[in-house]
TORKOL-4160 file (C-alpha; in steps of 0.2 Angstrom, whole numbers, padded with zeros to 4 digits, m for minus):
500
<pt num="1" X="0236" Y="0545" Z="0410"/>
<pt num="2" X="0242" Y="0543" Z="0393"/>
<pt num="3" X="0230" Y="0543" Z="0379"/>
<pt num="4" X="0241" Y="0532" Z="0366"/>
<pt num="5" X="0230" Y="0514" Z="0368"/>
<pt num="6" X="0215" Y="0525" Z="0363"/>
<pt num="7" X="0224" Y="0535" Z="0349"/>
<pt num="8" X="0228" Y="0517" Z="0344"/>
<pt num="9" X="0210" Y="0509" Z="0346"/>
<pt num="10" X="0204" Y="0524" Z="0334"/>
<pt num="11" X="0215" Y="0524" Z="0321"/>
<pt num="12" X="0208" Y="0512" Z="0311"/>
<pt num="13" X="0189" Y="0519" Z="0313"/>
<pt num="14" X="0195" Y="0538" Z="0306"/>
<pt num="15" X="0200" Y="0527" Z="0290"/>
<pt num="16" X="0183" Y="0519" Z="0290"/>
<pt num="17" X="0176" Y="0536" Z="0292"/>
<pt num="18" X="0186" Y="0544" Z="0280"/>
<pt num="19" X="0179" Y="0532" Z="0267"/>
<pt num="20" X="0162" Y="0531" Z="0272"/>
<pt num="21" X="0163" Y="0550" Z="0268"/>
<pt num="22" X="0169" Y="0547" Z="0251"/>
<pt num="23" X="0155" Y="0551" Z="0237"/>
<pt num="24" X="0139" Y="0536" Z="0236"/>
<pt num="25" X="0144" Y="0533" Z="0217"/>
<pt num="26" X="0159" Y="0524" Z="0226"/>
<pt num="27" X="0149" Y="0510" Z="0237"/>
<pt num="28" X="0145" Y="0502" Z="0219"/>
<pt num="29" X="0157" Y="0505" Z="0207"/>
<pt num="30" X="0169" Y="0495" Z="0201"/>
<pt num="31" X="0180" Y="0506" Z="0192"/>
<pt num="32" X="0197" Y="0503" Z="0193"/>
<pt num="33" X="0201" Y="0521" Z="0199"/>
<pt num="34" X="0187" Y="0521" Z="0211"/>
<pt num="35" X="0192" Y="0503" Z="0219"/>
<pt num="36" X="0210" Y="0511" Z="0219"/>
<pt num="37" X="0208" Y="0528" Z="0231"/>
<pt num="38" X="0196" Y="0516" Z="0243"/>
<pt num="39" X="0210" Y="0506" Z="0242"/>
<pt num="40" X="0222" Y="0518" Z="0245"/>
<pt num="41" X="0215" Y="0525" Z="0262"/>
<pt num="42" X="0212" Y="0506" Z="0266"/>
<pt num="43" X="0229" Y="0503" Z="0264"/>
<pt num="44" X="0236" Y="0518" Z="0274"/>
<pt num="45" X="0225" Y="0518" Z="0287"/>
<pt num="46" X="0233" Y="0500" Z="0292"/>
<pt num="47" X="0251" Y="0503" Z="0286"/>
<pt num="48" X="0249" Y="0518" Z="0301"/>
<pt num="49" X="0239" Y="0507" Z="0313"/>
<pt num="50" X="0253" Y="0494" Z="0311"/>
<pt num="51" X="0269" Y="0507" Z="0312"/>
<pt num="52" X="0261" Y="0516" Z="0328"/>
<pt num="53" X="0257" Y="0500" Z="0339"/>
<pt num="54" X="0276" Y="0494" Z="0336"/>
<pt num="55" X="0281" Y="0513" Z="0340"/>
<pt num="56" X="0272" Y="0512" Z="0355"/>
<pt num="57" X="0280" Y="0497" Z="0360"/>
<pt num="58" X="0296" Y="0502" Z="0354"/>
<pt num="59" X="0299" Y="0519" Z="0355"/>
<pt num="60" X="0284" Y="0525" Z="0366"/>
<pt num="61" X="0275" Y="0525" Z="0384"/>
<pt num="62" X="0271" Y="0504" Z="0382"/>
<pt num="63" X="0281" Y="0500" Z="0397"/>
<pt num="64" X="0282" Y="0484" Z="0410"/>
<pt num="65" X="0278" Y="0487" Z="0428"/>
<pt num="66" X="0279" Y="0476" Z="0441"/>
<pt num="67" X="0261" Y="0472" Z="0439"/>
<pt num="68" X="0262" Y="0466" Z="0423"/>
<pt num="69" X="0253" Y="0479" Z="0416"/>
<pt num="70" X="0261" Y="0490" Z="0406"/>
<pt num="71" X="0248" Y="0505" Z="0401"/>
<pt num="72" X="0233" Y="0510" Z="0404"/>
<pt num="73" X="0218" Y="0523" Z="0400"/>
<pt num="74" X="0202" Y="0525" Z="0409"/>
<pt num="75" X="0188" Y="0535" Z="0409"/>
<pt num="76" X="0171" Y="0534" Z="0419"/>
<pt num="77" X="0156" Y="0525" Z="0408"/>
<pt num="78" X="0141" Y="0522" Z="0420"/>
<pt num="79" X="0144" Y="0525" Z="0439"/>
<pt num="80" X="0127" Y="0517" Z="0442"/>
<pt num="81" X="0132" Y="0501" Z="0433"/>
<pt num="82" X="0148" Y="0500" Z="0438"/>
<pt num="83" X="0157" Y="0501" Z="0420"/>
<pt num="84" X="0173" Y="0510" Z="0412"/>
<pt num="85" X="0180" Y="0514" Z="0396"/>
<pt num="86" X="0196" Y="0505" Z="0403"/>
<pt num="87" X="0209" Y="0501" Z="0390"/>
<pt num="88" X="0227" Y="0491" Z="0397"/>
<pt num="89" X="0240" Y="0479" Z="0389"/>
<pt num="90" X="0252" Y="0469" Z="0395"/>
<pt num="91" X="0262" Y="0453" Z="0390"/>
<pt num="92" X="0247" Y="0443" Z="0386"/>
<pt num="93" X="0238" Y="0457" Z="0375"/>
<pt num="94" X="0251" Y="0468" Z="0368"/>
<pt num="95" X="0256" Y="0456" Z="0356"/>
<pt num="96" X="0241" Y="0452" Z="0351"/>
<pt num="97" X="0234" Y="0468" Z="0346"/>
<pt num="98" X="0252" Y="0471" Z="0337"/>
<pt num="99" X="0246" Y="0452" Z="0329"/>
<pt num="100" X="0230" Y="0461" Z="0326"/>
<pt num="101" X="0239" Y="0475" Z="0314"/>
<pt num="102" X="0250" Y="0466" Z="0305"/>
<pt num="103" X="0235" Y="0452" Z="0297"/>
<pt num="104" X="0224" Y="0466" Z="0295"/>
<pt num="105" X="0238" Y="0476" Z="0287"/>
<pt num="106" X="0241" Y="0457" Z="0275"/>
<pt num="107" X="0223" Y="0455" Z="0273"/>
<pt num="108" X="0220" Y="0472" Z="0265"/>
<pt num="109" X="0236" Y="0472" Z="0255"/>
<pt num="110" X="0227" Y="0454" Z="0250"/>
<pt num="111" X="0211" Y="0460" Z="0243"/>
<pt num="112" X="0217" Y="0464" Z="0225"/>
<pt num="113" X="0201" Y="0455" Z="0218"/>
<pt num="114" X="0188" Y="0464" Z="0229"/>
<pt num="115" X="0179" Y="0476" Z="0216"/>
<pt num="116" X="0160" Y="0471" Z="0224"/>
<pt num="117" X="0154" Y="0486" Z="0232"/>
<pt num="118" X="0172" Y="0490" Z="0237"/>
<pt num="119" X="0171" Y="0505" Z="0249"/>
<pt num="120" X="0158" Y="0494" Z="0261"/>
<pt num="121" X="0171" Y="0480" Z="0262"/>
<pt num="122" X="0185" Y="0490" Z="0268"/>
<pt num="123" X="0176" Y="0501" Z="0279"/>
<pt num="124" X="0169" Y="0485" Z="0288"/>
<pt num="125" X="0189" Y="0478" Z="0290"/>
<pt num="126" X="0194" Y="0493" Z="0297"/>
<pt num="127" X="0179" Y="0493" Z="0309"/>
<pt num="128" X="0182" Y="0475" Z="0311"/>
<pt num="129" X="0200" Y="0479" Z="0316"/>
<pt num="130" X="0196" Y="0492" Z="0332"/>
<pt num="131" X="0184" Y="0479" Z="0337"/>
<pt num="132" X="0196" Y="0466" Z="0339"/>
<pt num="133" X="0211" Y="0478" Z="0345"/>
<pt num="134" X="0195" Y="0482" Z="0358"/>
<pt num="135" X="0194" Y="0466" Z="0364"/>
<pt num="136" X="0213" Y="0463" Z="0368"/>
<pt num="137" X="0213" Y="0481" Z="0377"/>
<pt num="138" X="0196" Y="0479" Z="0388"/>
<pt num="139" X="0201" Y="0481" Z="0408"/>
<pt num="140" X="0184" Y="0483" Z="0411"/>
<pt num="141" X="0170" Y="0467" Z="0408"/>
<pt num="142" X="0156" Y="0476" Z="0401"/>
<pt num="143" X="0167" Y="0484" Z="0388"/>
<pt num="144" X="0176" Y="0466" Z="0384"/>
<pt num="145" X="0158" Y="0460" Z="0380"/>
<pt num="146" X="0154" Y="0474" Z="0371"/>
<pt num="147" X="0170" Y="0474" Z="0359"/>
<pt num="148" X="0170" Y="0455" Z="0360"/>
<pt num="149" X="0149" Y="0458" Z="0351"/>
<pt num="150" X="0154" Y="0470" Z="0340"/>
<pt num="151" X="0168" Y="0459" Z="0329"/>
<pt num="152" X="0151" Y="0449" Z="0326"/>
<pt num="153" X="0144" Y="0464" Z="0315"/>
<pt num="154" X="0157" Y="0468" Z="0301"/>
<pt num="155" X="0161" Y="0448" Z="0300"/>
<pt num="156" X="0143" Y="0444" Z="0298"/>
<pt num="157" X="0141" Y="0454" Z="0282"/>
<pt num="158" X="0159" Y="0451" Z="0277"/>
<pt num="159" X="0156" Y="0434" Z="0274"/>
<pt num="160" X="0138" Y="0435" Z="0270"/>
<pt num="161" X="0142" Y="0446" Z="0254"/>
<pt num="162" X="0159" Y="0441" Z="0249"/>
<pt num="163" X="0158" Y="0424" Z="0252"/>
<pt num="164" X="0158" Y="0408" Z="0242"/>
<pt num="165" X="0141" Y="0399" Z="0234"/>
<pt num="166" X="0137" Y="0396" Z="0253"/>
<pt num="167" X="0140" Y="0412" Z="0261"/>
<pt num="168" X="0122" Y="0415" Z="0269"/>
<pt num="169" X="0123" Y="0398" Z="0279"/>
<pt num="170" X="0141" Y="0401" Z="0285"/>
<pt num="171" X="0138" Y="0419" Z="0290"/>
<pt num="172" X="0121" Y="0411" Z="0299"/>
<pt num="173" X="0131" Y="0396" Z="0306"/>
<pt num="174" X="0146" Y="0407" Z="0313"/>
<pt num="175" X="0134" Y="0423" Z="0321"/>
<pt num="176" X="0122" Y="0408" Z="0331"/>
<pt num="177" X="0137" Y="0398" Z="0337"/>
<pt num="178" X="0146" Y="0413" Z="0344"/>
<pt num="179" X="0128" Y="0422" Z="0353"/>
<pt num="180" X="0125" Y="0406" Z="0357"/>
<pt num="181" X="0141" Y="0404" Z="0369"/>
<pt num="182" X="0141" Y="0423" Z="0371"/>
<pt num="183" X="0123" Y="0420" Z="0380"/>
<pt num="184" X="0134" Y="0408" Z="0394"/>
<pt num="185" X="0147" Y="0421" Z="0394"/>
<pt num="186" X="0135" Y="0435" Z="0400"/>
<pt num="187" X="0127" Y="0426" Z="0410"/>
<pt num="188" X="0142" Y="0420" Z="0419"/>
<pt num="189" X="0150" Y="0440" Z="0418"/>
<pt num="190" X="0131" Y="0444" Z="0428"/>
<pt num="191" X="0134" Y="0431" Z="0441"/>
<pt num="192" X="0150" Y="0436" Z="0444"/>
<pt num="193" X="0146" Y="0452" Z="0446"/>
<pt num="194" X="0132" Y="0449" Z="0455"/>
<pt num="195" X="0141" Y="0438" Z="0468"/>
<pt num="196" X="0155" Y="0450" Z="0470"/>
<pt num="197" X="0145" Y="0464" Z="0476"/>
<pt num="198" X="0141" Y="0471" Z="0461"/>
<pt num="199" X="0152" Y="0487" Z="0461"/>
<pt num="200" X="0163" Y="0487" Z="0448"/>
<pt num="201" X="0165" Y="0477" Z="0430"/>
<pt num="202" X="0183" Y="0480" Z="0430"/>
<pt num="203" X="0193" Y="0466" Z="0429"/>
<pt num="204" X="0204" Y="0468" Z="0444"/>
<pt num="205" X="0187" Y="0474" Z="0455"/>
<pt num="206" X="0178" Y="0456" Z="0449"/>
<pt num="207" X="0195" Y="0445" Z="0454"/>
<pt num="208" X="0195" Y="0455" Z="0469"/>
<pt num="209" X="0177" Y="0450" Z="0474"/>
<pt num="210" X="0180" Y="0431" Z="0466"/>
<pt num="211" X="0192" Y="0426" Z="0479"/>
<pt num="212" X="0178" Y="0426" Z="0492"/>
<pt num="213" X="0170" Y="0412" Z="0480"/>
<pt num="214" X="0167" Y="0396" Z="0486"/>
<pt num="215" X="0176" Y="0380" Z="0472"/>
<pt num="216" X="0159" Y="0375" Z="0466"/>
<pt num="217" X="0153" Y="0392" Z="0462"/>
<pt num="218" X="0170" Y="0398" Z="0454"/>
<pt num="219" X="0169" Y="0382" Z="0444"/>
<pt num="220" X="0149" Y="0384" Z="0439"/>
<pt num="221" X="0153" Y="0401" Z="0434"/>
<pt num="222" X="0171" Y="0396" Z="0425"/>
<pt num="223" X="0160" Y="0384" Z="0414"/>
<pt num="224" X="0150" Y="0397" Z="0407"/>
<pt num="225" X="0164" Y="0405" Z="0402"/>
<pt num="226" X="0175" Y="0390" Z="0396"/>
<pt num="227" X="0157" Y="0389" Z="0384"/>
<pt num="228" X="0157" Y="0405" Z="0378"/>
<pt num="229" X="0178" Y="0408" Z="0375"/>
<pt num="230" X="0177" Y="0390" Z="0368"/>
<pt num="231" X="0167" Y="0394" Z="0354"/>
<pt num="232" X="0178" Y="0407" Z="0347"/>
<pt num="233" X="0195" Y="0395" Z="0348"/>
<pt num="234" X="0186" Y="0383" Z="0345"/>
<pt num="235" X="0188" Y="0367" Z="0356"/>
<pt num="236" X="0180" Y="0351" Z="0354"/>
<pt num="237" X="0164" Y="0350" Z="0351"/>
<pt num="238" X="0161" Y="0369" Z="0348"/>
<pt num="239" X="0169" Y="0369" Z="0332"/>
<pt num="240" X="0155" Y="0365" Z="0320"/>
<pt num="241" X="0155" Y="0384" Z="0313"/>
<pt num="242" X="0175" Y="0385" Z="0310"/>
<pt num="243" X="0178" Y="0372" Z="0292"/>
<pt num="244" X="0159" Y="0381" Z="0285"/>
<pt num="245" X="0166" Y="0400" Z="0290"/>
<pt num="246" X="0184" Y="0399" Z="0281"/>
<pt num="247" X="0176" Y="0387" Z="0267"/>
<pt num="248" X="0165" Y="0403" Z="0263"/>
<pt num="249" X="0173" Y="0416" Z="0267"/>
<pt num="250" X="0182" Y="0426" Z="0258"/>
<pt num="251" X="0201" Y="0422" Z="0260"/>
<pt num="252" X="0207" Y="0441" Z="0264"/>
<pt num="253" X="0193" Y="0438" Z="0279"/>
<pt num="254" X="0200" Y="0418" Z="0282"/>
<pt num="255" X="0216" Y="0427" Z="0287"/>
<pt num="256" X="0211" Y="0437" Z="0302"/>
<pt num="257" X="0196" Y="0424" Z="0307"/>
<pt num="258" X="0210" Y="0410" Z="0309"/>
<pt num="259" X="0225" Y="0421" Z="0311"/>
<pt num="260" X="0217" Y="0431" Z="0327"/>
<pt num="261" X="0200" Y="0429" Z="0329"/>
<pt num="262" X="0203" Y="0412" Z="0335"/>
<pt num="263" X="0215" Y="0419" Z="0348"/>
<pt num="264" X="0203" Y="0429" Z="0357"/>
<pt num="265" X="0193" Y="0413" Z="0364"/>
<pt num="266" X="0209" Y="0409" Z="0370"/>
<pt num="267" X="0215" Y="0427" Z="0378"/>
<pt num="268" X="0198" Y="0425" Z="0387"/>
<pt num="269" X="0200" Y="0411" Z="0394"/>
<pt num="270" X="0219" Y="0415" Z="0399"/>
<pt num="271" X="0208" Y="0430" Z="0410"/>
<pt num="272" X="0195" Y="0418" Z="0416"/>
<pt num="273" X="0209" Y="0408" Z="0423"/>
<pt num="274" X="0216" Y="0424" Z="0432"/>
<pt num="275" X="0201" Y="0429" Z="0437"/>
<pt num="276" X="0195" Y="0410" Z="0444"/>
<pt num="277" X="0210" Y="0402" Z="0448"/>
<pt num="278" X="0202" Y="0389" Z="0461"/>
<pt num="279" X="0191" Y="0385" Z="0447"/>
<pt num="280" X="0205" Y="0384" Z="0433"/>
<pt num="281" X="0215" Y="0373" Z="0445"/>
<pt num="282" X="0199" Y="0360" Z="0448"/>
<pt num="283" X="0197" Y="0359" Z="0430"/>
<pt num="284" X="0214" Y="0358" Z="0425"/>
<pt num="285" X="0212" Y="0338" Z="0419"/>
<pt num="286" X="0196" Y="0342" Z="0410"/>
<pt num="287" X="0205" Y="0358" Z="0399"/>
<pt num="288" X="0221" Y="0344" Z="0395"/>
<pt num="289" X="0206" Y="0331" Z="0392"/>
<pt num="290" X="0199" Y="0345" Z="0379"/>
<pt num="291" X="0215" Y="0351" Z="0373"/>
<pt num="292" X="0223" Y="0330" Z="0368"/>
<pt num="293" X="0206" Y="0327" Z="0359"/>
<pt num="294" X="0205" Y="0344" Z="0350"/>
<pt num="295" X="0223" Y="0340" Z="0346"/>
<pt num="296" X="0221" Y="0323" Z="0339"/>
<pt num="297" X="0204" Y="0326" Z="0330"/>
<pt num="298" X="0211" Y="0341" Z="0321"/>
<pt num="299" X="0225" Y="0333" Z="0315"/>
<pt num="300" X="0214" Y="0319" Z="0308"/>
<pt num="301" X="0202" Y="0326" Z="0300"/>
<pt num="302" X="0214" Y="0340" Z="0293"/>
<pt num="303" X="0223" Y="0324" Z="0285"/>
<pt num="304" X="0206" Y="0317" Z="0279"/>
<pt num="305" X="0203" Y="0334" Z="0267"/>
<pt num="306" X="0206" Y="0337" Z="0250"/>
<pt num="307" X="0196" Y="0355" Z="0252"/>
<pt num="308" X="0214" Y="0365" Z="0254"/>
<pt num="309" X="0206" Y="0377" Z="0264"/>
<pt num="310" X="0195" Y="0363" Z="0275"/>
<pt num="311" X="0211" Y="0358" Z="0279"/>
<pt num="312" X="0219" Y="0373" Z="0285"/>
<pt num="313" X="0205" Y="0375" Z="0295"/>
<pt num="314" X="0204" Y="0359" Z="0304"/>
<pt num="315" X="0223" Y="0360" Z="0306"/>
<pt num="316" X="0220" Y="0377" Z="0315"/>
<pt num="317" X="0208" Y="0367" Z="0327"/>
<pt num="318" X="0224" Y="0356" Z="0332"/>
<pt num="319" X="0235" Y="0373" Z="0334"/>
<pt num="320" X="0224" Y="0380" Z="0346"/>
<pt num="321" X="0223" Y="0363" Z="0354"/>
<pt num="322" X="0240" Y="0365" Z="0356"/>
<pt num="323" X="0235" Y="0383" Z="0366"/>
<pt num="324" X="0223" Y="0378" Z="0378"/>
<pt num="325" X="0235" Y="0362" Z="0382"/>
<pt num="326" X="0248" Y="0375" Z="0387"/>
<pt num="327" X="0235" Y="0387" Z="0396"/>
<pt num="328" X="0230" Y="0369" Z="0406"/>
<pt num="329" X="0247" Y="0368" Z="0413"/>
<pt num="330" X="0246" Y="0384" Z="0424"/>
<pt num="331" X="0264" Y="0385" Z="0423"/>
<pt num="332" X="0278" Y="0394" Z="0417"/>
<pt num="333" X="0284" Y="0385" Z="0405"/>
<pt num="334" X="0267" Y="0380" Z="0397"/>
<pt num="335" X="0259" Y="0396" Z="0399"/>
<pt num="336" X="0273" Y="0403" Z="0387"/>
<pt num="337" X="0272" Y="0391" Z="0375"/>
<pt num="338" X="0253" Y="0395" Z="0373"/>
<pt num="339" X="0256" Y="0411" Z="0372"/>
<pt num="340" X="0270" Y="0410" Z="0359"/>
<pt num="341" X="0258" Y="0398" Z="0348"/>
<pt num="342" X="0245" Y="0410" Z="0347"/>
<pt num="343" X="0256" Y="0422" Z="0341"/>
<pt num="344" X="0266" Y="0405" Z="0329"/>
<pt num="345" X="0249" Y="0402" Z="0323"/>
<pt num="346" X="0244" Y="0418" Z="0319"/>
<pt num="347" X="0259" Y="0419" Z="0306"/>
<pt num="348" X="0255" Y="0403" Z="0300"/>
<pt num="349" X="0237" Y="0405" Z="0297"/>
<pt num="350" X="0238" Y="0419" Z="0289"/>
<pt num="351" X="0252" Y="0414" Z="0278"/>
<pt num="352" X="0241" Y="0398" Z="0273"/>
<pt num="353" X="0226" Y="0407" Z="0271"/>
<pt num="354" X="0233" Y="0421" Z="0261"/>
<pt num="355" X="0243" Y="0409" Z="0249"/>
<pt num="356" X="0230" Y="0397" Z="0247"/>
<pt num="357" X="0217" Y="0410" Z="0245"/>
<pt num="358" X="0226" Y="0418" Z="0231"/>
<pt num="359" X="0230" Y="0400" Z="0221"/>
<pt num="360" X="0209" Y="0399" Z="0223"/>
<pt num="361" X="0207" Y="0416" Z="0215"/>
<pt num="362" X="0218" Y="0412" Z="0200"/>
<pt num="363" X="0214" Y="0392" Z="0198"/>
<pt num="364" X="0193" Y="0391" Z="0207"/>
<pt num="365" X="0197" Y="0376" Z="0214"/>
<pt num="366" X="0201" Y="0372" Z="0232"/>
<pt num="367" X="0202" Y="0353" Z="0227"/>
<pt num="368" X="0220" Y="0346" Z="0231"/>
<pt num="369" X="0219" Y="0335" Z="0218"/>
<pt num="370" X="0214" Y="0344" Z="0202"/>
<pt num="371" X="0235" Y="0354" Z="0207"/>
<pt num="372" X="0251" Y="0347" Z="0199"/>
<pt num="373" X="0269" Y="0350" Z="0194"/>
<pt num="374" X="0266" Y="0370" Z="0197"/>
<pt num="375" X="0285" Y="0371" Z="0204"/>
<pt num="376" X="0291" Y="0377" Z="0187"/>
<pt num="377" X="0275" Y="0387" Z="0184"/>
<pt num="378" X="0271" Y="0398" Z="0200"/>
<pt num="379" X="0290" Y="0397" Z="0210"/>
<pt num="380" X="0286" Y="0413" Z="0222"/>
<pt num="381" X="0269" Y="0401" Z="0224"/>
<pt num="382" X="0278" Y="0388" Z="0229"/>
<pt num="383" X="0293" Y="0396" Z="0241"/>
<pt num="384" X="0279" Y="0404" Z="0252"/>
<pt num="385" X="0270" Y="0388" Z="0254"/>
<pt num="386" X="0282" Y="0376" Z="0257"/>
<pt num="387" X="0287" Y="0388" Z="0272"/>
<pt num="388" X="0270" Y="0389" Z="0278"/>
<pt num="389" X="0266" Y="0371" Z="0279"/>
<pt num="390" X="0284" Y="0367" Z="0287"/>
<pt num="391" X="0281" Y="0381" Z="0299"/>
<pt num="392" X="0263" Y="0373" Z="0302"/>
<pt num="393" X="0272" Y="0357" Z="0306"/>
<pt num="394" X="0283" Y="0363" Z="0319"/>
<pt num="395" X="0300" Y="0360" Z="0309"/>
<pt num="396" X="0314" Y="0365" Z="0320"/>
<pt num="397" X="0319" Y="0383" Z="0316"/>
<pt num="398" X="0301" Y="0390" Z="0315"/>
<pt num="399" X="0291" Y="0398" Z="0329"/>
<pt num="400" X="0278" Y="0383" Z="0331"/>
<pt num="401" X="0294" Y="0372" Z="0338"/>
<pt num="402" X="0296" Y="0384" Z="0352"/>
<pt num="403" X="0280" Y="0385" Z="0355"/>
<pt num="404" X="0276" Y="0366" Z="0356"/>
<pt num="405" X="0291" Y="0362" Z="0362"/>
<pt num="406" X="0288" Y="0373" Z="0378"/>
<pt num="407" X="0271" Y="0368" Z="0381"/>
<pt num="408" X="0277" Y="0349" Z="0379"/>
<pt num="409" X="0290" Y="0353" Z="0392"/>
<pt num="410" X="0279" Y="0360" Z="0402"/>
<pt num="411" X="0263" Y="0348" Z="0399"/>
<pt num="412" X="0276" Y="0333" Z="0405"/>
<pt num="413" X="0280" Y="0341" Z="0419"/>
<pt num="414" X="0261" Y="0343" Z="0426"/>
<pt num="415" X="0256" Y="0326" Z="0416"/>
<pt num="416" X="0272" Y="0316" Z="0413"/>
<pt num="417" X="0270" Y="0304" Z="0398"/>
<pt num="418" X="0253" Y="0308" Z="0392"/>
<pt num="419" X="0260" Y="0320" Z="0382"/>
<pt num="420" X="0265" Y="0308" Z="0370"/>
<pt num="421" X="0246" Y="0311" Z="0360"/>
<pt num="422" X="0255" Y="0328" Z="0355"/>
<pt num="423" X="0268" Y="0321" Z="0346"/>
<pt num="424" X="0256" Y="0307" Z="0338"/>
<pt num="425" X="0247" Y="0324" Z="0330"/>
<pt num="426" X="0263" Y="0331" Z="0326"/>
<pt num="427" X="0268" Y="0316" Z="0314"/>
<pt num="428" X="0250" Y="0317" Z="0308"/>
<pt num="429" X="0252" Y="0336" Z="0303"/>
<pt num="430" X="0266" Y="0334" Z="0295"/>
<pt num="431" X="0259" Y="0319" Z="0285"/>
<pt num="432" X="0248" Y="0330" Z="0277"/>
<pt num="433" X="0258" Y="0346" Z="0273"/>
<pt num="434" X="0271" Y="0332" Z="0264"/>
<pt num="435" X="0258" Y="0325" Z="0254"/>
<pt num="436" X="0248" Y="0345" Z="0251"/>
<pt num="437" X="0266" Y="0348" Z="0244"/>
<pt num="438" X="0269" Y="0336" Z="0235"/>
<pt num="439" X="0251" Y="0337" Z="0224"/>
<pt num="440" X="0253" Y="0356" Z="0223"/>
<pt num="441" X="0271" Y="0354" Z="0215"/>
<pt num="442" X="0275" Y="0337" Z="0207"/>
<pt num="443" X="0266" Y="0323" Z="0196"/>
<pt num="444" X="0258" Y="0326" Z="0179"/>
<pt num="445" X="0256" Y="0345" Z="0175"/>
<pt num="446" X="0238" Y="0349" Z="0174"/>
<pt num="447" X="0236" Y="0358" Z="0156"/>
<pt num="448" X="0223" Y="0368" Z="0162"/>
<pt num="449" X="0235" Y="0377" Z="0175"/>
<pt num="450" X="0250" Y="0381" Z="0163"/>
<pt num="451" X="0243" Y="0399" Z="0162"/>
<pt num="452" X="0243" Y="0405" Z="0181"/>
<pt num="453" X="0249" Y="0421" Z="0187"/>
<pt num="454" X="0263" Y="0420" Z="0201"/>
<pt num="455" X="0261" Y="0431" Z="0215"/>
<pt num="456" X="0261" Y="0450" Z="0210"/>
<pt num="457" X="0275" Y="0462" Z="0221"/>
<pt num="458" X="0262" Y="0466" Z="0235"/>
<pt num="459" X="0257" Y="0449" Z="0239"/>
<pt num="460" X="0277" Y="0444" Z="0239"/>
<pt num="461" X="0278" Y="0458" Z="0252"/>
<pt num="462" X="0267" Y="0451" Z="0263"/>
<pt num="463" X="0270" Y="0433" Z="0261"/>
<pt num="464" X="0289" Y="0441" Z="0264"/>
<pt num="465" X="0284" Y="0450" Z="0281"/>
<pt num="466" X="0273" Y="0432" Z="0288"/>
<pt num="467" X="0287" Y="0420" Z="0282"/>
<pt num="468" X="0301" Y="0433" Z="0291"/>
<pt num="469" X="0290" Y="0429" Z="0307"/>
<pt num="470" X="0288" Y="0412" Z="0307"/>
<pt num="471" X="0305" Y="0409" Z="0303"/>
<pt num="472" X="0314" Y="0424" Z="0313"/>
<pt num="473" X="0306" Y="0420" Z="0327"/>
<pt num="474" X="0308" Y="0402" Z="0326"/>
<pt num="475" X="0327" Y="0405" Z="0324"/>
<pt num="476" X="0328" Y="0421" Z="0337"/>
<pt num="477" X="0313" Y="0418" Z="0349"/>
<pt num="478" X="0321" Y="0431" Z="0363"/>
<pt num="479" X="0311" Y="0445" Z="0360"/>
<pt num="480" X="0294" Y="0438" Z="0361"/>
<pt num="481" X="0299" Y="0427" Z="0377"/>
<pt num="482" X="0305" Y="0444" Z="0384"/>
<pt num="483" X="0289" Y="0452" Z="0380"/>
<pt num="484" X="0276" Y="0439" Z="0388"/>
<pt num="485" X="0288" Y="0430" Z="0403"/>
<pt num="486" X="0286" Y="0444" Z="0415"/>
<pt num="487" X="0267" Y="0444" Z="0411"/>
<pt num="488" X="0266" Y="0425" Z="0413"/>
<pt num="489" X="0277" Y="0424" Z="0427"/>
<pt num="490" X="0264" Y="0437" Z="0435"/>
<pt num="491" X="0249" Y="0426" Z="0431"/>
<pt num="492" X="0255" Y="0410" Z="0438"/>
<pt num="493" X="0260" Y="0418" Z="0455"/>
<pt num="494" X="0243" Y="0425" Z="0455"/>
<pt num="495" X="0235" Y="0409" Z="0452"/>
<pt num="496" X="0245" Y="0400" Z="0465"/>
<pt num="497" X="0245" Y="0416" Z="0478"/>
<pt num="498" X="0224" Y="0418" Z="0477"/>
<pt num="499" X="0222" Y="0398" Z="0477"/>
<pt num="500" X="0214" Y="0389" Z="0491"/>
């Protein structure tokens, strides 16, 4: 039994513990030396975690098996309640773990402007990193729920203490929405645990017990899970917290909110389909309708925005609608597109929020109409923002194109010409992306913005990594396809065999 996954999970917590041990003066100090020490520890920890995660995949003992589960770690937790500290990864979860480590590294690199209570800020960012990885690694539903709820605590304080003018409302909105959805998820899991004999909360035991439930019971339980996971994705009409949280959250936190937090909901929904295949098949058309509504609604609202962060937030609703559409197909092509879109959107959303956030720090405005003719003033910003918006549209040569093409083909196999709606949303996305590029970098110049500083070297490094992901995996998708295909095949076979 390897402890590699446990080591990976604990690495950010070790860094957080080291920061916590620093003298009290670091808590409130804004001196350059104090901030530099804390920031150096956080960056070192994030870098080490990122490198170790990739090491485990490329040279370590995270290797595929016939069952799709690559690596496990298990320790009995509470035998009377049937809970265990069980970790495991496969083609669905490990790409999300890698994406988490990468975006946390990017977010910390982009936190140069955080001088207010830096010790608490970086400590919470590292704790959040471990909590998110725990969600993707958990192979026990009780442990999954613990990690799921654990992400709320650091996020609440990160938004509430370092956010914008409406940060308190945004933080409260986020917590209430998520906790409200979590109640439905918890009730569904408890009902499922009771209905399946109440022996174990492990993914395998619950899925085995769920086979004996009739279709109506599966559907009711699945609907509860859909609400819980749907809030986090988010799906219409459970998306109300997202624009508010993104606008008020500090930009590095927005990178994590959109780049990886939304994927937790999609990942949980995939596990729910795996566990309750009859319900997934029965509600397949409902999931498709919800996905198409989210895609169209998100794209249209993004098109109407003049606030840059709100525009990216609503575009995330549309992009996650593509993920939901891919999941709803329950076929190999659609599921491949869904997982690929989760990865592609992580790069796009991470880059977009990082760059727009850094631009906001320099200009103190998120209104697109306040900009103009920045191409000559900030060429680095222009280069990376244009690529990010092009990738958001899903232009050929970017990772989003590969994902959306798979989803469209998988959807066409299942529902035919209904997929024209997806094409419509792509056109709307192209419209607001071109408009944004035009307003930011062309037209009459704003005299108050003639002295804007361009991207720093560390910011260029972070933007380059994300850009290479967007373009590299668009031109050469084989590494990700090879990574996820065995698990996708296993998932589709499992759903087909267990459905009755």
